[in-house]
C-alpha positions, -999 to +999 in steps of 0.1 A: -621+674+669-597+706+670-564+704+663-558+709+703-581+683+716-562+656+695-571+619+700-540+600+719-544+581+689-532+609+664-500+599+637-470+617+627-471+625+593-440+635+573-458+658+547-474+674+579-444+677+605-415+700+612-393+692+636-378+715+664-345+710+680-344+730+715-315+744+734-291+712+733-265+740+744-230+732+756-230+746+789-269+733+796-255+701+784-229+698+813-254+694+838-273+671+827-268+633+837-241+619+811-258+584+803-292+604+799-277+631+779-262+607+753-290+589+744-310+622+740-283+631+714-283+603+693-321+605+695-320+640+685-294+630+654-317+603+644-347+629+639-325+651+626-312+624+600-349+608+590-362+646+587-334+658+559-347+622+543-382+627+544-377+663+532-391+679+564-384+713+576-361+712+611-352+740+629-331+746+662-332+769+691-307+785+710-315+805+748-294+830+756-260+815+738-238+841+756-243+822+788-257+790+778-229+784+749-237+773+715-252+735+702-236+708+709-209+700+683-221+666+681-253+679+665-239+708+642-234+685+611-271+670+614-283+707+615-264+720+588-278+754+573-311+745+593-325+782+610-313+790+645-336+808+669-314+826+692-337+833+723-346+847+759-380+834+765-387+802+775-414+790+750-401+792+712-428+805+703-424+843+726-399+846+696-411+862+666-383+844+641-395+809+655-435+811+645-424+826+608-401+793+604-437+773+607-457+769+578-493+767+576-492+739+556-472+717+583-498+719+611-477+690+636-444+696+655-422+672+670-401+686+699-371+675+712-343+687+734-341+703+768-352+708+793-384+691+797-399+708+822-392+747+809-387+754+773-403+719+762-429+721+783-440+758+775-433+756+739-458+728+735-481+743+757-477+777+734-479+756+698-510+736+710-525+769+718-521+780+684-539+753+668-504+731+663-507+694+667-475+686+689-455+654+696-426+655+719-404+625+717-403+611+752-366+596+747-352+629+731-359+652+757-342+653+794-339+677+823-311+678+848-338+659+876-355+629+863-388+637+881-387+672+868-390+651+831-418+630+843-437+653+855-434+673+825-443+648+806-471+641+827-484+673+824-482+677+783-503+640+784-525+655+805-531+685+780-539+665+751-501+667+736-488+635+718-460+624+739-441+589+720-408+582+709-379+588+685-388+553+670-423+557+666-424+591+653-397+581+621-415+551+614-449+568+618-432+595+589-424+565+568-455+550+565-442+519+544-413+494+546-398+503+513-374+523+492-346+540+501-355+564+526-365+532+553-338+511+543-314+541+556-336+553+586-341+512+597-301+515+599-302+543+621-324+527+645-302+499+646 
C-alpha cells in the first residue's frame, strides 16, 4: 500500500510525525465564529504542548502577514522558537522554505489551523501528492463558514487523508498510559 493510499485505520506515531499549525493569525481569526475559534486555539495549544513533550518537530505558517497579521498571541508562547514560514500561496507546499522544514524520516504530517477549506485542504492534498501520510485534527481546524469546513473534511476523507481529532492524535503519539509525558498530556486534555 502506498503512503498516499493509506488505510483509514492508520495511527499517528510521534517518532514519524511533524506538526504544522497553519495561518492562526489575528485578522483572519477576527472573522471566525468566536466559540469555535476558542476551541480551535485550545486544541492547537494542546497539540503544540504534546509535540514539545514528545520531541515532535513543529512549525507554523503565516499567510500574507502584512494583510492578515501575526499569529495569535495565545499561541506564541507555545510556538517559541519553532520555525515560521511566511507564504502567499494557499498550499504551504508551494513555499520552498516549508518543504525544507519537513524531514524525510518523518513521513506523517499532522495539520491544524485555518481555513479548513482553503489552506488546510490545499496543503493536505499537496503533502499527500508528495507521498506524505496526512492527518487533519478536525477539532483544531476551522473556516468562517461551518459548511465550508464540513465540505473540506468530506473531501479530505474521500481522498484518503486521515481526519481525526486532537485527543486521538495525542494519545496515538503517546502509545502507552505511563510516564511523565502521559501524565502531563492527560492533564492538558482534562
